[in-house]
C-alpha positions in Angstrom: 69.7 131.8 141.6 68.2 134.9 140.0 66.2 135.4 136.9 68.2 137.2 134.2 65.2 139.3 133.1 64.8 140.7 136.6 68.5 141.5 136.8 68.4 143.5 133.5 65.8 145.9 134.8 66.6 149.5 133.6 69.6 148.3 131.7 69.9 150.0 128.3 69.8 147.1 125.8 70.5 147.4 122.1 69.6 143.8 121.1 69.2 140.3 122.5 70.2 136.8 121.0 68.6 134.0 122.9 66.3 134.2 126.0 66.5 136.4 129.0 64.1 134.3 130.9 66.8 132.1 132.4 68.1 131.6 135.9 71.7 132.5 136.6 74.0 132.1 139.5 76.4 135.1 139.7 77.6 138.3 137.8 81.3 137.9 136.8 83.5 140.3 134.9 86.8 138.3 135.3 86.6 135.2 133.0 88.9 133.3 135.3 86.2 133.3 138.0 83.3 132.0 135.9 81.4 128.9 137.1 78.4 127.1 135.8 75.3 129.2 134.9 77.1 132.6 135.6 76.6 135.8 133.6 79.9 137.1 132.0 80.1 140.9 131.5 82.7 141.8 128.8 84.0 145.2 129.9 86.4 147.3 127.8 89.1 148.2 130.4 92.1 150.4 130.3 94.5 147.6 129.4 92.2 144.6 128.9 89.2 144.0 126.7 86.8 141.5 128.2 85.3 140.7 124.7 88.5 138.7 124.0 87.5 136.3 126.8 83.9 135.6 125.8 84.7 132.1 124.4 86.7 131.2 127.5 83.8 132.3 129.8 81.4 130.1 127.9 83.8 127.1 128.0 83.9 127.6 131.8 80.1 127.5 132.1 78.8 131.0 131.4 75.2 130.9 130.0 74.8 134.6 129.3 77.1 137.2 127.9 76.7 141.0 128.3 78.7 142.9 125.8 79.0 146.1 123.8 80.0 144.3 120.5 78.3 141.0 119.5 80.8 138.3 118.6 80.6 137.1 115.0 80.4 133.5 116.2 77.3 133.1 118.5 76.8 129.8 120.2 73.4 128.1 120.4 72.0 127.9 123.9 74.0 131.0 125.1 72.2 134.3 125.6 74.0 137.3 124.2 72.9 140.8 125.2 74.3 143.8 123.5 74.3 147.0 125.8 75.4 150.6 125.3 77.9 150.6 128.1 79.0 147.4 129.9 80.3 149.2 132.9 77.0 151.0 133.6 75.1 147.8 132.8 77.2 145.8 135.3 76.6 148.4 138.0 72.8 148.5 137.5 72.7 144.6 137.3 74.7 144.4 140.5 72.2 146.6 142.3 69.3 144.5 140.9 71.0 141.3 141.7 71.3 142.2 145.4 67.8 143.7 145.5 69.0 147.4 145.5 70.5 147.5 149.0 71.5 151.2 148.7 67.8 152.1 148.9 67.5 150.4 152.2 69.9 152.4 154.3 71.4 155.9 154.1 74.6 155.6 152.0 76.9 158.6 152.3 79.7 159.1 149.6 82.9 161.0 150.3 84.9 162.3 147.4 87.8 164.7 146.8 91.6 164.5 146.6 92.5 164.3 150.2 90.5 163.5 153.4 88.2 160.8 152.0 89.6 158.0 154.3 89.7 160.2 157.4 86.1 161.5 156.9 84.6 158.1 156.1 86.5 156.3 158.9 85.7 159.0 161.6 82.0 159.1 160.7 82.1 155.3 161.2 83.7 155.8 164.6 81.3 158.7 165.5 78.1 156.9 164.7 79.3 153.7 166.4 79.9 155.7 169.6 76.4 157.2 169.1 75.0 153.7 169.4 74.3 152.8 165.7 75.3 149.9 163.6 77.5 151.2 160.9 79.1 150.2 157.6 82.3 151.4 156.1 83.7 151.1 152.5 87.2 152.7 152.6 90.7 152.5 151.3 92.0 151.1 154.7 89.2 148.5 155.3 85.7 147.4 154.9 83.5 147.1 157.9 80.1 145.5 158.2 79.2 146.8 161.6 82.1 145.1 163.6 83.1 142.5 161.1 86.1 143.6 159.1 87.1 142.7 155.6 90.2 143.6 153.6 90.0 146.5 151.2 91.7 146.3 147.8 90.6 149.5 146.0 89.4 152.9 147.2 86.1 152.3 145.5 85.5 148.6 144.9 83.9 147.2 141.8 80.1 147.5 141.6 79.4 143.8 142.4 81.6 144.0 145.5 80.0 147.2 146.7 76.5 145.8 146.4 77.4 142.5 148.0 78.8 144.3 151.1 75.8 146.7 151.2 73.6 143.5 151.1 75.5 142.1 154.1 75.0 145.4 155.9 71.2 145.1 155.4 71.3 141.6 156.7 73.2 142.8 159.8 70.7 145.7 160.5 73.2 148.4 159.7 71.8 151.9 160.1 74.3 154.0 158.1 77.1 153.3 155.6 80.0 155.7 154.8 81.8 155.1 151.6 84.9 156.6 149.8 84.1 157.5 146.2 87.2 157.8 144.0 87.5 159.5 140.6 88.4 156.1 139.1 85.3 154.6 140.7 83.1 157.4 139.2 84.8 157.3 135.8 84.5 153.5 135.6 80.8 153.7 136.5 81.2 151.6 139.7 78.7 153.8 141.5 76.0 153.7 138.9 72.8 152.2 140.2 73.6 153.2 143.8 71.2 155.6 145.6 73.1 158.0 147.9 71.6 159.8 150.8 74.4 162.4 150.8 77.6 163.4 149.2 80.7 165.2 150.7 83.4 167.1 148.7 86.7 167.6 150.6 89.1 169.4 148.2 90.7 169.1 144.9 94.4 169.1 144.1 97.0 167.5 141.9 96.5 163.7 141.6 95.7 160.9 139.2 96.9 162.7 136.1 98.3 159.4 134.9 94.7 158.3 134.5 92.8 161.6 133.8 94.5 163.4 131.0 93.9 166.9 132.5 93.1 168.5 135.8 89.8 169.7 134.3 88.8 166.2 133.4 89.7 165.0 136.9 87.6 167.8 138.4 84.6 167.2 136.0 84.5 163.5 136.9 84.3 164.4 140.6 81.4 166.7 139.7 79.5 163.9 138.1 79.0 162.3 141.5 77.1 165.4 142.7 75.2 165.8 139.4 73.8 162.3 140.0 72.6 162.8 143.6 68.9 162.6 144.0 66.7 165.5 145.3 66.2 163.7 148.6 70.0 163.8 149.3 72.4 166.5 150.6 75.5 167.7 148.9 78.0 169.0 151.4 81.0 170.9 150.0 84.1 172.6 151.4 83.4 176.2 150.2 87.0 177.3 151.1 88.2 175.1 148.2 88.0 177.0 144.9 86.2 174.0 143.3 83.6 173.8 146.1 81.0 175.9 144.4 81.7 174.1 141.1 80.6 170.7 142.5 77.2 172.1 143.5 76.4 173.8 140.1 74.0 171.1 138.7 73.2 169.0 141.7 69.4 168.4 142.5 70.5 167.6 146.2 70.1 170.1 149.1 73.2 172.3 149.0 75.1 172.7 152.2 78.6 174.1 152.9 81.4 174.0 155.5 84.4 176.1 155.9 87.1 177.5 158.2 87.7 180.8 156.5 84.4 182.0 154.7 80.8 182.1 155.5 79.2 178.7 155.4 76.4 176.5 156.9 78.9 174.8 159.1 81.9 176.7 160.3 84.8 175.9 162.7 87.6 178.0 164.1 91.1 176.9 165.3 91.9 178.3 168.8 95.0 176.4 169.8 97.4 173.9 168.1 99.6 171.3 169.8 101.2 168.0 168.9 98.7 166.3 171.2 95.7 167.8 169.5 93.7 171.0 168.5 91.3 173.2 170.3 88.5 174.4 168.1 85.3 176.5 168.3 82.1 175.3 166.7 79.2 177.7 166.8 80.8 179.2 169.9 81.3 175.9 171.6 84.9 175.0 172.4 85.9 171.4 171.6 89.3 169.6 172.1 90.1 167.1 169.4 93.0 164.6 169.2 93.3 165.4 165.4 96.1 167.7 164.3 96.5 170.1 161.4 94.2 172.5 159.5 93.4 169.8 156.9 92.1 167.6 159.7 90.0 170.5 161.1 88.3 170.7 157.7 87.7 166.9 157.9 86.3 167.3 161.4 84.0 170.1 160.3 82.6 167.9 157.4 82.0 165.1 160.0 80.1 167.4 162.4 78.1 168.8 159.5 77.2 165.3 158.2 76.2 164.0 161.6 73.9 166.9 162.1 72.5 166.6 158.6 71.7 162.9 159.4 69.8 163.9 162.5 72.3 163.7 165.4 72.1 166.4 168.1 74.9 169.0 168.0 75.9 168.6 171.6 76.1 164.8 171.3 78.1 165.1 168.2 80.6 167.5 169.7 81.1 165.4 172.8 81.9 162.3 170.6 84.2 164.3 168.4 86.5 165.0 171.4 86.8 161.1 171.8 87.6 160.3 168.1 91.0 158.7 167.4 93.1 159.5 164.3 92.8 157.0 161.4 95.6 154.5 160.9 98.5 155.9 158.7 97.0 159.5 159.0 99.3 161.8 161.1 100.1 158.7 163.2 103.0 159.4 165.5 105.2 157.6 168.0 107.8 159.2 170.4 111.2 157.6 171.2 112.6 157.4 174.8 115.0 160.2 173.5 112.2 162.5 172.7 112.3 162.1 168.9 108.9 162.2 167.3 108.2 160.1 164.1 105.0 160.8 162.2 103.7 158.3 159.5 101.3 159.8 157.0 99.7 158.7 153.7 100.5 162.0 152.1 101.2 161.0 148.5 100.1 164.1 146.6 101.9 167.5 146.5 99.0 169.1 148.4 98.8 166.4 151.1 102.6 166.5 151.7 102.5 170.4 151.9 99.5 170.2 154.4 101.4 167.8 156.7 104.7 169.6 156.6 103.0 173.0 157.2 101.2 171.4 160.2 104.5 170.1 161.6 106.1 173.5 161.1 103.2 175.2 162.7 103.3 173.3 166.0 107.2 173.0 166.3 109.1 175.4 168.6 111.6 176.2 166.0 114.7 174.6 167.6 114.1 171.0 166.3 114.9 169.7 162.9 112.2 168.3 160.6 113.6 165.3 158.6 111.3 164.0 155.9 111.5 160.6 154.3 109.5 160.5 151.0 109.2 158.8 147.6 106.7 158.5 144.8 104.8 155.5 143.5 105.8 153.9 140.2 103.3 153.5 137.3 101.5 156.5 138.5 101.3 160.3 137.7 104.9 161.2 136.9 104.3 165.0 137.0 103.8 165.2 140.7 107.4 163.7 141.5 109.4 167.0 141.1 106.6 168.9 142.8 106.7 166.6 145.9 110.5 166.8 146.0 110.4 170.6 145.8 107.8 170.8 148.7 109.7 168.3 150.9 113.1 170.1 150.5 111.5 173.6 151.0 109.6 172.8 154.2 112.1 170.4 155.9 115.6 170.7 157.4 116.7 167.4 155.9 115.1 165.2 153.1 115.8 161.6 152.3 114.3 160.5 149.0 113.6 156.8 148.8 111.4 154.2 147.2 107.7 154.1 147.8 106.0 151.4 145.7 108.1 151.4 142.5 105.8 148.7 141.1 107.1 147.9 137.6 109.3 151.0 137.3 113.0 151.4 138.0 113.1 153.0 141.4 116.3 155.0 140.7 114.6 156.6 137.7 111.7 157.7 139.9 114.1 159.3 142.4 116.1 161.0 139.6 112.8 162.5 138.4 111.9 163.7 141.9 115.4 165.4 142.3 114.7 167.6 139.3 112.2 169.5 141.5 114.8 170.4 144.1 115.9 174.1 144.0 119.8 174.7 143.9 119.7 176.3 147.4 118.1 173.1 148.8 120.4 170.5 147.3 122.6 170.3 150.4 119.5 169.3 152.5 118.8 166.2 150.4 120.0 162.6 150.5 119.0 159.7 148.3 118.7 156.2 149.9 117.1 153.8 147.6 116.2 151.2 150.2 113.2 152.4 152.2 114.1 150.5 155.3 117.6 152.0 155.2 116.2 155.4 154.5 114.2 155.3 157.8 117.1 154.0 159.7 119.2 156.9 158.3 116.6 159.4 159.4 116.6 158.0 162.9 120.5 158.2 163.0 120.4 161.8 161.9 117.9 162.9 164.4 118.4 164.1 167.9 116.2 164.8 170.9 113.2 167.0 170.0 113.6 166.4 166.2 110.6 165.3 164.1 110.8 162.7 161.4 108.0 162.6 158.8 107.7 159.3 156.9 105.3 160.1 154.0 103.6 158.3 151.2 102.5 154.9 152.4 100.6 155.5 155.7 98.5 152.5 156.5 100.0 150.3 153.8 101.7 147.2 155.2 103.4 146.2 152.0 105.9 147.4 149.4 105.4 146.6 145.8 108.6 146.0 143.7 108.6 144.5 140.2 104.9 143.5 140.8 105.7 141.5 143.9 104.3 142.7 147.3 106.4 142.0 150.4 105.6 143.0 154.0 106.6 146.5 154.9 105.1 148.8 157.5 106.6 152.4 158.0 105.4 152.5 161.7 106.8 149.1 162.4 110.2 150.1 160.9 110.5 153.4 162.8 109.7 151.7 166.1 112.4 149.1 165.4 114.9 151.9 164.8 113.8 153.7 168.0 114.3 150.4 170.0 117.8 150.0 168.4 118.7 153.6 169.4 117.5 152.8 173.0 119.8 149.7 173.1 
C-alpha cells in the first residue's frame, strides 16, 4: 500500500474533502476494475465521462476519488480531491506511485507519423546486441529485457507505462525505447515522465479523425519536445519540413539527421536491392538488410541515437549490418514460382507512397506490382481517397479490400476510397470485400517476377468487424496462397 499524500506530490489540487493521509492499494481509472482501498481517477474521455461512475467506484471499494468536478452528494469516509486536469494528475500520480522509474534509466521517446515502431524496435535490437539490458514500449510489443508482454496501444496509459518502467528497474534494464503517439501526448499519458532524449521522424496526413486539423496534430507532437529537460537531446529529421519546427522551443540539446541536407548525422544511399541497401555513413560503407529510403532515414536516426547515448560509431555500424526488419514492416516472402509478396503496415497516404516508390525503385520494370489495400473504419475518412489514388497511380493492379472495418459498413469505406481513383486508372482496380479472398485474387493474378504488396495491417494478427476481432494474419494468408499455387 502507498500513502495517498505521497502519491499526490506535485499534483495541482483545487480543494480536498476528507483526509489525504490514508493508505491506498492501486490507481484505477476504469470503475469496473476497482477493488478495496483503490483510488478512482474520474477522467473526462472522448466518449465517456468517468465522473458518471464515481458512485459505482465507491460501491466497489474505492476510498479516494480524484475528479475535476466535485459530486453534489459526497459520502462520509471517502476522500474527494478536486484537480485542474484529471489526465495530468493521473500521470503524475502514476509516476509517484511507482517511485518515478523514468528518472532511474535513460528513457528515449520516438514520435512522428511513420517510423516510430521501426526506430524503437531496432534500437532495442541494437542495444541488446551491444550487450545491454533493454526495455521496449511499442505498438507491436512490450519487452522488459527478454520478457515479452502484449501491447494494446501505441502509447499505453500512464499507469501501465510506469508499471512496466518499474519492472524494468527491477530487472536492471539499462535503456528503454518508447513510441510516443499524438494521442498519448494529447491525453497527457507521458506527463510526469522524464525523457533522456526525443526523436522526431516525420509528419504527414494521419489521425485527423482525432485532431481537427493538421496544425493541431503537428502542435501536439511539438509539445513532446517542448517538455524535454535541458539534460536531454532532441533529435529531428531536418529533411522533413516540420523538423525545425519541433526544435523551436525545446530546452534539450538540438541534434539533426538527414539524407539530403546538412545535418549532425547524415547517411547516403549507394545501392538498392530487394535484399537490402548499401549506405555510406561519414564515409564508411555499411550494408543493411533494411529496404527503402524511409528505412534509411530510420536507420540514420538509430545510428545518431546510439552515438548520443555513448556507443562507439564503429561498434554501432557493425551491429547495424546485422539488424533484422521489424515484424510487418516491409516483411517479404518469395514463392517457389518467384513471386514476391511484401506485407507492410502502411496505413497512411505517405507511408503507402513510400513503400510503393521503394518497390518501383528496386524493380527491373518487367514485373507487375499488385497492391492489396483497404482503410480502417471509425478512423480518419479523408485519407481514404488519397490512399486509393496513390495505390492506383503507383501499381499495375490494385485490389481494394477490407482492413479493420470496426463498426463501419466495409462497402461504404471502399466506395469512399474509389472516389480517389483517376479515370485513367479505373481499369487497374478491382474491389474484393473479403480480405482473404482479395489476397487469393492477387496471388492468382500474379506471375513469376511479380511483386504483391499487402498494405495496412502489417504485424496485426486480427481483423476487427462489427467490434469483434477474429484471427487474421496477412503474412500467413499469402503463404497459404503460395502453397496452394505450388500444389
